[in-house]
C-alpha positions in Angstrom: -16.0 -48.2 -40.3 -13.9 -49.6 -37.6 -11.2 -46.9 -38.4 -13.9 -44.2 -38.0 -15.2 -45.5 -34.7 -11.7 -45.8 -33.5 -10.7 -42.2 -34.5 -14.1 -41.0 -32.8 -13.2 -42.7 -29.7 -9.7 -41.2 -29.6 -11.2 -37.9 -30.2 -13.7 -38.1 -27.3 -11.1 -39.3 -24.9 -8.9 -36.4 -25.9 -11.8 -34.0 -25.4 -12.5 -35.6 -21.8 -8.9 -35.1 -21.1 -9.1 -31.4 -21.9 -12.3 -31.1 -20.1 -10.9 -32.7 -17.0 -8.1 -30.1 -16.8 -8.8 -27.8 -13.8 -9.1 -23.9 -14.2 -6.1 -23.4 -12.1 -4.1 -25.5 -14.3 -4.9 -23.5 -17.3 -3.9 -20.3 -15.4 -0.8 -21.9 -14.3 0.1 -22.5 -18.0 -1.0 -19.0 -18.9 1.6 -17.5 -16.4 4.1 -19.8 -17.9 3.4 -18.7 -21.4 3.4 -15.1 -20.4 7.0 -15.5 -18.8 8.2 -17.1 -21.9 6.6 -14.3 -24.1 4.2 -16.8 -25.9 1.5 -14.3 -26.3 -0.8 -16.4 -28.6 -0.7 -19.4 -26.2 -1.7 -17.0 -23.4 -4.7 -15.9 -25.4 -5.5 -19.5 -26.5 -5.6 -20.7 -22.9 -7.6 -17.6 -21.7 -10.2 -18.2 -24.4 -10.5 -22.0 -23.2 -10.9 -20.9 -19.7 -13.6 -18.4 -20.5 -15.5 -20.9 -22.6 -15.5 -23.6 -19.9 -15.8 -21.7 -16.7 -16.7 -18.1 -17.7 -20.5 -18.4 -17.1 -20.1 -19.9 -13.7 -17.5 -17.2 -12.8 -19.9 -14.3 -14.0 -22.6 -15.8 -11.8 -20.2 -15.9 -8.8 -19.2 -12.4 -9.6 -22.9 -11.0 -10.0 -23.6 -12.4 -6.5 -21.1 -10.2 -4.7 -21.6 -6.5 -3.8 -18.1 -5.9 -2.6 -14.6 -7.4 -2.8 -14.7 -10.6 -0.8 -12.4 -11.1 2.2 -9.8 -13.8 2.4 -12.1 -16.8 3.6 -14.8 -15.8 1.1 -12.4 -15.6 -1.8 -11.0 -19.1 -1.1 -14.5 -20.3 -2.1 -14.6 -18.6 -5.4 -12.2 -20.5 -7.5 -13.9 -20.2 -10.8 -14.2 -16.4 -10.5 -10.6 -16.0 -9.2 -9.1 -18.2 -12.0 -11.1 -16.7 -14.8 -10.4 -13.1 -13.7 -6.7 -14.0 -13.3 -6.5 -15.4 -16.8 -8.5 -12.7 -18.5 -6.0 -10.2 -17.0 -3.2 -12.3 -18.3 -4.8 -12.3 -21.7 -4.9 -8.6 -21.6 -1.2 -8.3 -20.5 -0.2 -10.7 -23.4 -2.1 -8.7 -25.9 -0.6 -5.5 -24.8 2.9 -6.7 -24.8 2.3 -8.1 -28.2 1.2 -4.6 -29.5 -2.6 -5.4 -29.9 -3.8 -2.6 -27.8 -7.4 -2.9 -29.0 -7.5 -6.5 -28.0 -5.9 -5.7 -24.7 -8.5 -3.2 -24.0 -11.2 -5.6 -24.8 -9.7 -8.1 -22.4 -9.4 -5.6 -19.5 -12.9 -4.3 -20.0 -14.3 -7.8 -19.8 -12.5 -8.2 -16.7 -14.0 -5.1 -15.2 -17.5 -5.9 -16.5 -17.8 -9.6 -15.7 -15.1 -10.6 -13.1 -14.3 -7.4 -11.2 -14.5 -9.3 -7.8 -12.0 -12.0 -8.7 -8.6 -11.9 -7.0 -5.1 -13.3 -7.7 -3.3 -15.2 -4.9 0.2 -14.0 -4.3 2.8 -16.4 -3.4 3.6 -14.0 -0.5 0.5 -14.8 1.1 -2.2 -12.3 0.1 -4.7 -11.6 -2.7 -4.6 -8.7 -4.9 -7.1 -7.3 -7.6 -6.6 -7.8 -11.3 -9.3 -5.3 -11.8 -7.3 -2.6 -10.2 -4.4 -3.6 -12.4 -6.6 -3.6 -15.4 -7.7 0.1 -14.7 -4.1 1.1 -14.4 -3.3 -0.4 -17.8 -6.4 1.1 -19.4 -5.4 4.5 -18.0 -1.9 3.9 -19.6 -3.4 3.1 -23.0 -6.1 5.8 -22.9 -5.0 8.7 -20.6 -8.0 10.3 -19.0 -10.4 7.4 -19.6 -10.4 6.3 -16.0 -12.4 8.2 -13.3 -9.9 9.5 -10.7 -10.1 8.0 -7.2 -10.8 10.6 -4.6 -13.2 12.1 -2.1 -14.3 15.8 -2.1 -14.2 17.1 1.5 -13.8 20.4 3.3 -10.2 21.7 4.3 -9.0 20.4 7.6 -9.3 22.8 10.6 -6.4 24.9 11.5 -5.6 22.7 14.5 -5.2 19.6 12.4 -3.4 21.1 9.4 0.3 20.4 9.1 2.6 23.3 8.0 3.0 21.1 4.8 1.9 17.5 3.9 5.3 16.2 3.1 7.2 14.7 5.9 10.2 12.5 6.3 11.3 9.6 8.9 14.8 8.8 9.9 16.3 7.7 13.2 17.4 10.7 15.3 19.1 10.2 18.7 21.5 12.3 20.8 24.6 13.9 19.0 26.9 11.0 20.0 24.8 8.6 17.8 26.2 8.2 14.4 22.6 7.8 13.1 21.9 11.5 13.8 25.2 12.7 12.1 24.3 10.6 9.1 20.4 11.4 9.0 20.3 15.0 9.8 21.7 16.0 6.3 19.4 13.5 4.7 16.4 15.0 6.5 17.4 18.5 5.5 18.0 17.4 1.7 14.4 16.2 1.4 13.0 19.8 1.9 10.3 18.4 4.3 7.8 20.3 6.4 7.7 17.6 9.4 9.5 14.7 10.6 9.7 12.0 13.2 12.2 9.5 14.4 10.2 6.6 16.0 10.7 8.1 19.5 9.5 10.9 21.6 12.9 12.5 22.3 13.6 15.7 20.4 17.4 16.1 19.8 19.1 19.4 20.2 20.2 19.3 16.5 16.5 19.0 15.2 16.1 21.6 12.5 14.0 24.3 13.7 12.1 25.0 10.5 10.8 21.4 10.7 7.9 20.3 12.8 9.1 17.4 14.9 6.4 14.9 15.9 7.1 13.0 19.0 6.1 9.3 18.8 5.0 6.9 21.7 6.6 4.0 20.0 5.4 1.5 22.5 4.4 1.1 26.2 4.9 -1.6 28.8 3.9 -0.2 32.2 2.0 2.9 33.4 5.2 4.1 35.3 7.5 3.9 32.4 5.0 5.4 30.1 4.4 8.3 32.4 8.2 8.9 32.9 8.7 9.0 29.1 5.9 11.6 28.7 7.2 13.7 31.5 10.8 13.7 30.3 10.4 13.9 26.6 6.9 15.2 25.5 5.8 17.6 28.1 8.9 19.8 27.8 8.2 20.1 24.0 4.7 21.1 24.6 5.6 23.7 27.1 8.2 25.2 24.7 5.5 25.3 22.0 7.4 22.9 19.9 5.2 19.7 19.8 1.9 20.2 17.9 0.6 16.9 17.7 1.5 13.2 18.8 2.0 10.0 16.8 0.6 6.9 18.5 2.2 3.3 18.8 4.3 2.0 16.0 3.0 -1.2 14.2 1.7 -2.7 17.5 0.3 -5.6 15.4 3.8 -6.7 14.3 6.0 -8.9 16.4 9.2 -7.1 15.3 7.8 -3.7 16.2 5.8 -2.4 19.2 4.0 -5.8 19.6 1.4 -4.7 21.9 -2.1 -6.2 22.5 -4.8 -3.6 21.6 -6.1 -3.8 25.2 -2.9 -2.4 26.5 -2.9 0.3 23.8 -6.4 1.3 25.0 -5.2 1.3 28.7 -2.5 3.9 28.0 -4.5 6.0 25.6 -6.0 8.3 28.3 -2.6 9.4 29.4 -2.1 10.7 25.8 -5.4 12.4 25.7 -4.5 14.3 28.9 -1.7 16.1 27.0 -4.3 18.3 24.9 -2.7 17.8 21.5 -4.1 16.2 18.4 -3.4 12.4 18.5 -2.8 10.1 15.7 -3.9 6.5 16.1 -1.4 3.6 16.4 -0.1 3.0 12.8 -0.6 -0.6 12.1 1.3 -2.7 9.4 -2.2 -4.0 8.6 -4.7 -1.0 8.8 -7.7 -3.0 7.5 -7.4 -6.3 9.1 -7.3 -8.1 5.8 -4.6 -9.7 3.8 -3.1 -7.5 1.1 0.2 -7.1 -0.8 1.0 -3.9 1.2 0.7 -5.2 4.8 4.1 -7.0 4.9 2.5 -10.3 5.6 0.8 -9.2 8.9 -2.5 -10.8 9.7 -5.0 -10.0 12.3 -7.7 -7.6 13.5 -5.7 -5.3 15.8 -6.6 -2.1 14.2 -10.4 -2.9 13.8 -10.5 -4.2 17.5 -8.6 -1.0 18.9 -10.8 1.6 16.9 -14.0 -0.2 17.7 -13.4 -0.3 21.5 -11.8 3.3 21.4 -15.0 4.7 19.9 -17.1 2.8 22.5 -15.1 4.5 25.1 -15.3 8.0 23.3 -11.5 8.2 23.1 -10.3 11.1 21.2 -8.5 10.1 18.0 -7.9 13.0 15.6 -5.9 11.3 12.7 -5.6 7.7 11.5 -2.1 6.5 11.2 -1.4 4.4 8.1 1.5 2.4 7.0 1.5 1.0 3.3 4.3 -1.1 1.4 2.7 -2.3 -1.9 3.5 -2.4 -5.6 3.8 0.5 -8.1 0.0 0.2 -8.8 -1.0 3.8 -8.0 -4.8 3.2 -8.3 -4.5 0.4 -5.7 -2.7 2.8 -3.3 -5.5 5.4 -3.7 -8.3 3.0 -3.3 -6.5 1.5 -0.2 -6.3 5.0 1.4 -9.9 5.7 0.6 -10.9 2.4 2.3 -9.0 3.2 5.5 -10.5 6.7 5.6 -14.2 5.2 5.2 -13.4 2.4 7.7 -12.6 4.6 10.7 -15.1 7.4 10.9 -13.7 9.5 8.2 -10.9 10.8 10.3 -8.1 12.5 8.4 -5.2 10.2 7.5 -1.5 10.6 8.5 0.4 8.2 6.2 3.5 8.0 8.3 5.2 5.3 6.4 4.7 4.4 2.6 7.0 3.1 0.0 7.0 0.5 -2.9 8.5 -2.8 -1.6 8.9 -6.4 -2.6 8.8 -8.6 0.5 9.6 -11.8 -1.5 12.9 -10.6 -2.9 15.9 -12.5 -1.5 18.6 -10.1 -2.9 18.5 -6.5 -4.1 18.9 -7.7 -7.7 15.9 -10.0 -7.2 13.5 -7.1 -6.5 10.7 -7.1 -9.0 10.2 -3.3 -9.0 11.9 -1.1 -11.4 13.2 2.4 -10.1 11.6 4.0 -13.1 8.1 2.5 -12.3 8.6 3.6 -8.6 9.4 7.2 -9.8 6.2 7.1 -12.0 4.2 5.8 -8.9 5.5 8.7 -6.7 4.8 11.3 -9.4 1.2 10.0 -9.6 0.4 9.5 -5.9 2.1 12.6 -4.3 0.2 15.2 -6.2 -3.0 13.3 -5.8 -2.5 13.3 -1.9 -1.7 16.9 -2.0 -5.1 17.5 -3.4 -7.0 15.5 -1.0 -8.1 17.5 2.0 -8.7 14.2 4.1 -5.0 13.3 3.9 -3.4 15.5 6.6 0.2 14.4 5.7 2.4 11.6 4.3 6.0 10.4 4.9 7.8 8.4 2.4 10.0 5.6 4.0 13.5 5.6 2.4 14.9 2.1 2.3 18.7 1.9 2.1 20.0 1.5 -1.5 21.1 -2.1 -0.9 18.1 -3.2 0.8 16.6 -6.3 -0.8 13.0 -5.5 -0.2 13.1 -1.7 -0.9 16.1 -0.9 -2.9 13.8 0.6 -5.6 12.4 3.0 -3.0 15.8 4.6 -1.8 15.9 8.4 -1.8 19.7 8.3 -1.3 22.4 6.2 -3.1 25.4 4.6 -1.5 27.2 8.0 -1.9 24.5 9.7 0.1 23.4 11.6 -3.1 19.8 12.1 -3.9 18.4 9.4 -6.3 16.1 10.5 -9.0 13.4 9.4 -6.6 14.8 11.6 -4.0 15.2 14.6 -6.2 11.6 14.4 -7.0 10.6 14.0 -3.4 12.7 17.1 -2.6 11.0 19.1 -5.4 7.5 18.9 -4.0 6.5 22.0 -2.1 3.5 23.6 -0.8 3.8 26.1 -3.8 4.6 23.3 -6.1 2.5 20.3 -5.1 3.0 18.3 -8.3 6.9 18.5 -8.0 9.3 18.5 -10.9 7.5 16.1 -13.2 10.4 16.4 -15.7 12.9 14.3 -13.3 13.7 11.0 -14.8 
């Protein structure tokens, strides 16, 4: 009898020890098991987490009507942990070859924990539900409803000669950057370009629309001189058709302007009479997201709110995006930006896949094949969306630690597979050459 009592006590203590384990600890173990390819252990841990915290997580999820912001998400530990570990279970079963089991896990995530989020060590949340939808689409092509908005075509004034653009630095002929970048620009077979400045160099290809950009401004006198010297002559010559606003003013390393200053200079741009693109922020939605380069703050929302109060004219919304290879996440993000600012057409003047945590090029988590797959998905999609006026891939250098996977040119200045696909996209063939590998 004594032995039975002792055994029961030991069992109860063991159970209490298990119950005392926090949800985040199970999730951490599941990440480790996934990394070591212990698929069965991931499933076991996920089942434990669901049994212990699943009901509470479901209640938290059912109390939400939209994706919580960062501050709200921090209060939803059960939901975030169960959503994360359910996603990991799906990934483990998928990699194990159990596709039916993986689908069950992904659909459970979408049904019960779709507002849960995963905290990235880079300093932002991302949605496992979006990643689950991507995986479901991979397992069952055509099963997921495509993201998109059906709108009327843009007016002739706002329509570009072609949506595909390219951005490389161009300065006067004595600058080595122009000598190197002009052949790159021409190789991409693009319809428009810009160079983070207002100056149009003499060597600018005549068959490309050059968009002058007012990169930044620090005084009325200096801003007026730049407009008079570089932009007005292009307008008078019939070359400039539209103007790009300030470049990443919410980022210290870029224009780094308070939104009040941008508002002060905006009427000077309106006087030019051309369609204007808003400042393009590193963080277009004033949240924390994997695509925002770690930039926080409410710059864009503050600027647009006040600009609308003053009835300032803003014809396009400038967007920058540097995220993962999750195509659905990119599409949903663009829809969110479009809806946030009065459904103005988007000019996505910089976008590419990037890993901001990589210390060396070889540490970059993204594979070139996955980036190519991403591009083959999102570019035909953008070509079909009337509310997206144009887009411009940002070609990192081949050896760049953050964006080596997104280089259009290799070290020998030859087009990569990604570059060849980008080159192949035309107005006549908006899907590009999908056979490129």
